[in-house]
C-alpha positions in Angstrom: -30.6 49.0 -24.9 -27.4 47.3 -25.9 -24.0 48.4 -27.1 -22.5 46.1 -29.7 -18.7 45.8 -30.4 -16.8 43.6 -32.8 -13.1 43.1 -32.8 -11.4 41.7 -35.9 -14.3 39.4 -36.7 -14.1 37.2 -39.7 -16.4 34.4 -40.9 -14.9 31.9 -43.3 -16.4 28.9 -45.0 -13.5 26.8 -46.2 -11.3 29.2 -48.1 -14.1 31.7 -48.7 -14.4 34.7 -46.5 -18.0 36.0 -46.1 -16.8 38.8 -43.8 -13.2 39.7 -43.1 -11.5 41.5 -40.2 -14.6 43.5 -39.1 -14.2 46.1 -36.4 -17.4 47.8 -35.3 -19.0 49.8 -32.5 -22.7 50.4 -32.3 -24.1 52.7 -29.6 -26.9 51.9 -27.2 -30.3 52.5 -28.8 -28.8 53.3 -32.2 -30.6 52.5 -35.5 -28.0 51.4 -38.0 -28.8 50.3 -41.5 -26.5 48.0 -43.5 -26.3 48.9 -47.1 -24.6 47.0 -49.8 -25.0 44.7 -52.8 -25.9 41.0 -52.7 -23.0 38.8 -51.5 -21.1 41.5 -49.6 -21.5 39.9 -46.2 -24.5 41.8 -44.7 -26.5 38.8 -43.6 -23.4 37.0 -42.4 -22.5 39.9 -40.2 -25.9 40.1 -38.4 -26.0 36.3 -38.0 -22.6 36.5 -36.3 -23.8 39.3 -34.0 -27.0 37.4 -33.3 -25.2 34.2 -32.4 -26.6 32.1 -35.2 -23.0 31.6 -36.4 -19.8 31.7 -34.3 -17.1 33.7 -36.1 -14.0 31.8 -37.2 -11.9 34.7 -36.0 -12.4 37.6 -33.6 -14.7 38.5 -30.7 -18.3 39.8 -30.3 -19.2 41.9 -27.3 -22.6 43.1 -26.0 -22.5 45.7 -23.2 -18.9 44.9 -22.6 -19.4 41.1 -22.2 -17.8 38.6 -24.5 -20.7 36.7 -26.2 -18.7 35.2 -29.0 -19.7 31.7 -28.1 -23.1 32.5 -26.7 -25.9 31.0 -28.8 -28.8 32.9 -30.3 -31.3 31.8 -27.6 -29.1 33.2 -24.8 -28.1 36.4 -26.5 -31.2 38.6 -25.9 -31.7 39.4 -29.6 -34.8 39.5 -31.8 -34.5 38.5 -35.5 -36.9 39.4 -38.3 -36.3 37.7 -41.7 -37.0 39.0 -45.2 -39.5 36.2 -45.7 -42.3 36.5 -43.2 -42.2 33.5 -40.9 -45.3 33.5 -38.8 -46.7 30.2 -37.6 -49.7 29.7 -40.0 -51.7 27.6 -37.6 -51.5 30.1 -34.7 -53.5 33.3 -34.3 -51.7 36.6 -34.4 -51.8 36.8 -30.6 -50.5 33.2 -30.2 -47.6 34.1 -32.6 -46.6 37.1 -30.5 -46.9 35.1 -27.3 -44.6 32.4 -28.7 -41.4 33.7 -27.1 -42.8 34.2 -23.6 -44.3 30.7 -23.9 -41.0 29.2 -24.8 -39.4 31.0 -21.9 -42.0 29.7 -19.5 -43.0 33.1 -18.4 -46.6 32.1 -17.6 -50.0 32.8 -18.9 -50.3 36.3 -17.4 -47.0 37.4 -19.0 -48.0 35.9 -22.4 -51.4 37.7 -22.2 -49.8 41.0 -21.2 -46.9 41.0 -23.7 -48.9 39.8 -26.7 -51.5 42.5 -26.0 -48.9 45.2 -25.4 -46.9 44.6 -28.6 -49.9 43.9 -30.9 -51.2 47.3 -29.6 -47.9 49.0 -30.4 -48.1 47.9 -34.1 -51.8 48.7 -34.2 -52.8 45.1 -34.7 -54.6 44.3 -31.5 -58.1 44.4 -33.1 -57.0 41.5 -35.3 -55.4 39.4 -32.6 -57.7 36.4 -33.1 -57.0 36.2 -36.9 -54.7 33.7 -38.6 -51.8 35.1 -40.7 -53.5 34.1 -44.0 -56.4 36.4 -43.1 -54.3 39.6 -43.1 -52.1 41.4 -45.7 -48.4 41.0 -46.1 -47.6 44.4 -44.5 -49.8 43.4 -41.5 -48.0 40.1 -41.3 -44.7 41.8 -41.1 -46.0 44.1 -38.3 -46.9 41.0 -36.4 -43.5 39.4 -37.1 -41.8 42.6 -35.6 -44.2 42.5 -32.6 -43.2 38.8 -32.0 -39.5 39.7 -32.0 -40.1 42.6 -29.6 -42.2 40.5 -27.3 -39.1 38.4 -26.6 -37.9 41.3 -24.5 -34.8 41.6 -26.6 -32.6 44.7 -26.3 -31.2 44.1 -29.8 -33.2 43.7 -33.1 -31.7 42.3 -36.3 -33.8 43.0 -39.4 -32.8 41.2 -42.6 -34.5 43.2 -45.4 -37.9 43.0 -43.6 -39.6 45.4 -45.9 -38.3 44.3 -49.3 -41.2 41.9 -50.1 -43.9 44.6 -49.6 -45.3 47.0 -52.1 -43.9 50.5 -52.3 -46.7 52.3 -50.4 -46.8 49.8 -47.5 -43.0 49.7 -47.4 -42.9 53.5 -46.9 -45.6 53.5 -44.2 -44.1 50.6 -42.3 -40.5 51.9 -42.2 -41.6 55.1 -40.4 -43.7 53.1 -38.0 -40.8 50.8 -37.4 -38.4 53.6 -36.5 -40.9 55.2 -34.2 -41.6 52.0 -32.4 -38.0 50.9 -31.7 -37.0 54.5 -30.7 -39.9 54.5 -28.2 -38.6 51.2 -26.8 -34.9 52.1 -26.8 -33.8 49.1 -28.8 -30.5 48.8 -30.7 -31.2 47.9 -34.3 -29.2 46.6 -37.3 -31.3 46.7 -40.4 -30.2 45.2 -43.7 -31.4 46.9 -46.9 -30.6 47.3 -50.6 -32.6 50.5 -50.7 -30.6 53.7 -50.4 -33.8 55.7 -49.8 -34.9 53.4 -47.0 -31.4 53.6 -45.4 -31.4 57.4 -45.4 -34.9 57.6 -44.1 -34.4 55.3 -41.1 -30.8 55.6 -40.0 -28.9 57.2 -37.2 -25.9 55.8 -39.1 -25.4 53.9 -42.3 -22.9 51.1 -42.7 -21.8 50.7 -46.3 -20.5 47.2 -47.0 -18.8 45.8 -50.0 -16.6 42.7 -50.7 -16.7 41.3 -47.1 -15.8 44.6 -45.3 -17.1 47.8 -44.1 -16.2 50.8 -46.3 -17.9 53.5 -44.1 -20.0 53.8 -41.0 -21.3 57.3 -40.7 -24.4 59.5 -40.5 -26.4 60.0 -43.7 -25.1 63.6 -44.0 -21.5 62.5 -43.5 -21.8 59.9 -46.2 -23.3 62.4 -48.7 -20.8 65.1 -47.8 -17.6 63.0 -47.3 -17.8 59.5 -48.8 -14.9 57.5 -47.5 -13.7 56.1 -50.8 -14.6 55.6 -54.5 -16.7 52.6 -53.7 -19.0 54.5 -51.3 -19.2 57.4 -53.7 -20.3 55.2 -56.6 -22.5 52.8 -54.7 -24.4 55.3 -52.6 -24.2 58.7 -54.3 -24.1 57.3 -57.8 -27.2 55.2 -57.3 -29.0 58.1 -55.6 -28.2 60.4 -58.6 -29.5 57.8 -61.0 -32.8 57.6 -59.1 -33.1 61.4 -59.1 -32.4 61.6 -62.8 -34.9 58.9 -63.5 -37.6 60.7 -61.5 -36.8 64.0 -63.2 -37.3 62.5 -66.6 -40.5 60.8 -65.5 -41.9 64.2 -64.2 -41.1 66.2 -67.4 
């Protein structure tokens, strides 16, 4: 598990701030979803935490160590993108074994880890298949298994379920939470979907206009939204969905 702490982190591109003066504390083994509209800084934030980008201001700490200038490959983090990025010429087992191979962990470790994590996502029976031979939901399971096989104690998920159909998305989100809780991994999960955020989260981070408006449990956000932005973006949208569903069921 990993504790993540940000102190006054900003990421600027020229005169444009993607995120500004972020202070953040994520607990060991916590599942946090990041909820907000496009362009609010969600992806920038997890890229800074992951080490893909170095912040222009502020510091990033993992388990009390300053990792601000530590690159992705040395930061013990798994990253799953919105667009499934499996290697098309590799079998599912070879995809999951990729990180142990890059780290020169040896054939025995590659075999053990790929078997273990394909088993955890219920894809071991298809280990010899190519990505094109399985469904999109199954491909995303393999992408998650590949990230976990790296041995990472942090997992960054950038809208990993948004490209899937509704039924598969609901099934996979519960499987995902079960899996990472079993492994004790700290997770930050970007989503636009309020229902998904409330189903998955220990806490929800509501972002807007480059900053965090509220980081709280689902119940706290519903019962005590921090400001008008949270009230409108989260509760207003949920009410709209409920009203739409009520009209549909009449």
